[in-house]
C-alpha positions as CSV (number, residue, x, y, z in Angstrom):
1,M,96.6,78.8,72.4
2,G,94.1,76.6,72.3
3,K,92.8,73.3,72.1
4,G,96.1,72.1,70.9
5,E,97.8,73.2,67.8
6,R,98.2,69.9,66.0
7,N,97.1,70.1,62.4
8,S,96.5,67.2,60.0
9,F,98.1,67.5,56.6
10,A,99.4,64.8,54.3
11,M,101.0,64.4,50.9
12,A,99.3,62.7,48.0
13,G,101.6,62.7,45.1
14,K,102.5,66.3,44.6
15,R,99.4,67.7,46.2
16,V,99.6,69.0,49.8
17,F,96.5,69.2,51.9
18,H,96.8,71.6,54.8
19,S,94.6,72.3,57.8
20,P,92.3,75.3,58.3
21,M,95.1,76.7,60.6
22,I,97.4,76.8,57.6
23,G,94.8,78.7,55.5
24,W,94.3,81.2,58.3
25,L,98.0,81.8,58.6
26,A,98.3,82.1,54.9
27,R,95.7,84.8,54.8
28,L,97.3,86.6,57.7
29,F,100.8,86.6,56.2
30,S,100.4,86.7,52.4
31,P,103.3,86.4,50.0
32,C,103.3,90.2,49.4
33,C,104.9,90.5,52.9
34,A,108.3,89.0,52.2
35,F,109.2,89.2,55.8
36,G,105.9,88.0,57.2
37,F,107.0,84.5,57.9
38,A,110.2,85.7,59.6
39,L,108.1,87.9,61.9
40,V,105.7,85.0,62.8
41,L,108.6,82.6,63.4
42,A,110.3,85.2,65.6
43,A,107.1,85.6,67.6
44,A,106.7,81.9,68.0
45,L,110.2,81.1,69.2
46,P,111.4,81.8,72.7
47,V,112.7,85.3,73.3
48,P,114.9,86.4,76.2
49,R,113.1,88.1,79.1
50,L,114.7,90.5,81.4
51,A,114.6,89.9,85.1
52,W,112.3,92.2,87.0
53,A,114.7,94.9,88.1
54,S,112.3,97.1,90.1
55,Q,111.9,96.5,93.8
56,P,108.4,95.9,95.1
57,P,106.8,98.9,96.8
58,A,106.4,99.0,100.5
59,A,103.5,96.8,101.5
60,T,100.7,98.5,103.4
61,E,98.3,95.7,104.1
62,A,98.8,92.2,105.3
63,V,96.7,89.3,103.9
64,D,96.8,85.6,104.1
65,L,97.1,85.2,100.3
66,E,97.9,87.2,97.2
67,L,96.1,85.4,94.3
68,V,96.3,86.2,90.6
69,L,93.5,84.5,88.6
70,A,95.0,84.2,85.1
71,V,92.4,83.0,82.6
72,D,93.0,81.9,79.0
73,V,91.1,83.8,76.3
74,S,93.0,82.7,73.2
75,G,91.6,82.1,69.8
76,S,90.5,78.6,70.7
77,I,88.0,79.9,73.3
78,D,84.9,81.5,72.0
79,A,82.7,84.1,73.6
80,E,80.4,81.5,75.3
81,E,83.4,79.6,76.8
82,S,84.9,82.9,78.0
83,R,81.6,83.7,79.7
84,L,81.5,80.2,81.3
85,Q,85.0,80.9,82.8
86,R,84.1,84.3,84.2
87,D,80.8,82.9,85.6
88,G,82.6,80.0,87.1
89,F,85.1,82.2,89.0
90,A,82.3,84.7,90.0
91,E,80.1,81.9,91.4
92,A,83.0,80.3,93.3
93,L,84.0,83.6,94.9
94,V,80.5,84.0,96.5
95,N,80.2,80.3,97.5
96,R,79.8,79.9,101.3
97,Q,82.5,77.2,101.5
98,I,84.9,79.5,99.7
99,M,84.0,82.3,102.1
100,A,84.6,79.9,105.0
101,A,88.0,79.0,103.6
102,I,88.9,82.7,103.4
103,R,87.8,83.3,107.0
104,S,89.8,80.3,108.2
105,G,93.1,82.1,107.6
106,P,94.9,83.8,110.4
107,L,93.9,87.2,109.1
108,G,90.7,86.2,107.4
109,R,91.3,88.2,104.2
110,V,92.9,87.6,100.8
111,A,93.9,89.9,97.9
112,V,92.7,88.8,94.5
113,M,93.0,90.1,90.9
114,Y,91.5,88.6,87.7
115,L,93.6,88.7,84.5
116,E,92.8,87.5,81.0
117,W,95.6,86.5,78.7
118,S,96.4,85.0,75.3
119,G,99.7,85.6,73.3
120,L,102.9,87.4,74.2
121,D,102.2,90.6,76.2
122,R,98.5,90.2,75.4
123,H,96.8,90.7,78.8
124,R,93.8,92.5,80.2
125,V,93.1,93.2,83.9
126,V,89.3,92.5,84.3
127,A,89.2,93.1,88.0
128,D,92.2,94.8,89.7
129,W,93.6,94.0,93.1
130,A,90.9,93.9,95.8
131,V,90.7,92.6,99.4
132,I,88.0,90.0,100.0
133,A,87.2,89.5,103.7
134,N,83.4,89.2,103.6
135,E,80.4,88.5,101.4
136,D,80.0,92.1,100.2
137,D,83.7,92.2,99.1
138,A,83.2,88.9,97.2
139,R,80.0,90.0,95.5
140,Q,81.5,93.3,94.4
141,F,84.5,91.5,92.9
142,A,82.3,88.8,91.3
143,D,80.1,91.5,89.7
144,E,83.2,93.2,88.2
145,V,84.3,89.9,86.7
146,R,80.9,89.1,85.3
147,G,80.5,92.5,83.8
148,A,83.6,92.4,81.5
149,G,83.1,92.3,77.8
150,H,84.7,89.6,75.6
151,F,88.4,89.9,75.0
152,R,90.3,87.6,72.7
153,G,93.7,87.1,71.2
154,H,95.8,84.7,69.1
155,W,98.6,82.4,70.3
156,T,99.2,81.0,73.7
157,S,101.9,82.5,75.9
158,I,101.8,80.9,79.3
159,S,105.3,82.1,79.9
160,S,104.2,85.7,79.3
161,V,101.3,85.6,81.7
162,I,103.5,84.1,84.4
163,D,105.9,87.0,84.0
164,K,103.1,89.5,84.0
165,S,101.5,88.0,87.0
166,L,104.8,88.0,88.8
167,A,105.1,91.7,88.1
168,Y,101.6,92.3,89.5
169,L,102.5,90.4,92.6
170,N,105.7,92.4,93.1
171,D,104.0,95.8,92.5
172,N,100.9,95.6,94.6
173,R,100.4,97.1,98.1
174,F,100.0,93.7,99.9
175,A,102.1,91.5,102.1
176,G,100.8,88.0,101.7
177,T,101.8,84.9,103.7
178,R,101.5,83.1,100.4
179,R,101.6,84.3,96.8
180,V,99.9,82.2,94.1
181,I,99.4,82.5,90.3
182,D,96.4,80.4,89.2
183,I,96.5,79.6,85.5
184,S,93.6,78.1,83.6
185,G,93.8,77.3,79.9
186,D,93.1,74.8,77.2
187,G,96.4,74.8,75.3
188,V,100.2,74.6,75.5
189,N,102.7,77.5,75.3
190,N,103.5,78.4,71.7
191,N,104.6,82.0,71.9
192,G,107.2,84.0,73.8
193,D,109.7,82.6,76.2
194,T,109.7,78.9,77.1
195,V,107.3,78.1,79.9
196,D,109.9,76.3,82.1
197,L,112.1,79.4,82.2
198,A,109.2,81.6,83.3
199,R,108.1,79.1,85.8
200,G,111.7,79.1,87.3
201,R,111.6,82.9,87.7
202,A,108.3,82.7,89.6
203,I,109.5,79.9,91.9
204,R,112.8,81.7,92.7
205,A,110.6,84.7,93.8
206,G,108.8,82.4,96.2
207,V,105.6,82.2,94.1
208,T,103.5,79.1,93.7
209,I,101.9,78.4,90.3
210,N,98.7,76.2,90.3
211,G,96.9,75.0,87.2
212,L,93.5,74.3,85.8
213,P,93.9,72.6,82.5
214,I,90.6,72.4,80.4
215,I,90.5,69.1,78.5
216,N,88.0,68.7,75.7
217,G,87.9,67.2,72.3
218,R,86.5,70.1,70.3
219,I,88.5,71.2,67.2
220,G,89.5,74.8,67.5
221,P,88.4,77.7,65.2
222,Q,91.6,77.3,63.0
223,G,91.3,73.5,62.8
224,M,93.6,72.9,65.8
225,K,93.2,69.6,67.6
226,P,93.4,69.6,71.4
227,L,96.4,68.1,73.2
228,P,95.1,64.8,74.7
229,D,97.5,64.9,77.8
230,L,97.2,68.6,78.7
231,D,96.9,67.7,82.3
232,I,100.4,66.0,82.1
233,Y,101.8,69.1,80.4
234,Y,100.5,71.4,83.1
235,R,101.8,69.0,85.8
236,D,105.3,68.7,84.3
237,C,105.8,72.1,82.6
238,V,103.5,74.8,84.2
239,I,102.9,74.3,87.9
240,G,105.6,74.7,90.5
241,G,106.5,76.1,93.9
242,P,105.5,75.1,97.4
243,G,102.3,73.0,97.5
244,A,101.6,73.4,93.7
245,F,98.8,71.3,92.2
246,I,96.4,71.0,89.3
247,V,92.7,70.5,89.2
248,V,91.4,69.2,85.8
249,A,88.2,70.5,84.1
250,R,86.7,67.9,81.7
251,G,85.5,70.4,79.3
252,F,84.0,73.9,79.8
253,G,80.8,72.4,81.3
254,D,82.9,71.1,84.1
255,F,84.7,74.4,84.6
256,A,82.6,75.8,87.5
257,R,83.1,72.6,89.6
258,A,86.8,72.5,89.0
259,V,87.2,76.2,89.9
260,R,85.3,75.8,93.2
261,R,87.5,72.9,94.2
262,K,90.7,74.6,93.2
263,M,89.9,77.9,94.9
264,F,88.9,76.1,98.0
265,L,92.2,74.4,98.1
266,E,94.1,77.6,97.4
267,L,92.3,79.7,99.9
268,S,92.4,77.2,102.7
269,G,96.0,76.3,102.1
270,W,95.3,72.6,101.6
271,T,97.2,70.5,99.1
272,P,95.3,67.6,97.5
273,Q,97.0,64.2,98.2
274,P,97.9,61.9,95.4
275,R,95.4,59.1,94.9
276,R,96.5,55.6,95.7
277,L,95.6,52.9,93.2
278,A,95.2,49.3,94.0
279,V,96.7,48.3,90.6
280,Q,99.9,50.0,89.5
281,F,100.0,51.1,85.9
282,A,103.1,52.1,84.0
283,P,103.5,55.8,84.5
284,R,102.9,58.1,81.5
285,P,106.0,59.6,80.0
286,K,107.0,63.1,81.1
287,A,105.5,65.9,78.9
288,D,107.5,67.7,76.3
289,C,107.6,71.3,77.6
290,L,108.4,72.5,74.0
291,A,105.4,70.7,72.4
292,G,103.6,73.9,71.5
293,E,106.6,75.6,70.1
294,K,107.5,72.5,68.0
295,R,104.0,72.2,66.6
296,T,103.9,75.9,65.7
297,L,107.2,75.7,64.0
298,R,106.0,72.7,61.9
299,E,102.9,74.8,60.9
300,L,105.1,77.8,59.9
301,Q,107.5,75.6,57.9
302,E,104.5,74.2,56.0
303,L,103.1,77.7,55.4
304,N,106.5,78.8,54.1
305,H,106.6,75.9,51.8
306,I,103.1,76.7,50.4
307,L,103.9,80.4,50.0
308,N,107.1,79.7,48.1
309,D,105.3,77.3,45.7
310,P,101.7,78.4,45.4
311,R,100.9,75.6,42.8
312,K,100.9,73.2,45.8
313,A,98.4,75.1,47.8
314,H,95.2,73.5,46.6
């Protein structure tokens, strides 16, 4: 996951210079493991996912909204950035305007859960399903989010967290007028199923996916460069369903503001209108929804080349 997975490596004569990401992968999958590369490649490429066969349980409580807050904690996000995300959501939940948005619904209550995620099937429920109808409910949920320890994983599987969130929506005790998966992250899908297939499953189930892409220029821990047009990737490849939208955070310092705006829109049922510009610019091209998978495959091919010819790994 991460702040992009693009690595800079170049050839100079017969010497190959590879990025810190290559070195990290080389240490993780050494030549002594003959099948290591095959295992990583299999993990990075799309895998088939079975449709959710189980029927949702009988709902016992009606709410205006069922909301899964799915928060990126991949290797590109350090402990401080993870804390900033948790604090941003916790502060938003107790904000008086957010509480007013919750009360504005016909029932005046919503069901929320907070989920952290990274690679394929790597998820942690920080705060399980809870009804928020008043300030005490909000404070209790916010305290639970703030009190979580640091959780981290490798890879970025947006597709996996969409599937997992859909399962949580299907298996809870609530009957919401709307069902929303709220995904925040700083990288593109590079693990598990392709993101467009997972998005399609959620949309067919009547679920909306909203996004909060975190755009910043910091190089990740493994030398990964961020994707410059992550907002376009989220717009074209991640969000979907009725009223879907993104709110962009310009770095982790801007995260709290972006969360407040996005949660207000989600809880009030509003959809931000497109901005009208006096001057028309050429539209940016549609994002490649396989950008993360392609970049990871290039890294793995370079790693395989290095492992098969160690003389070039200097």
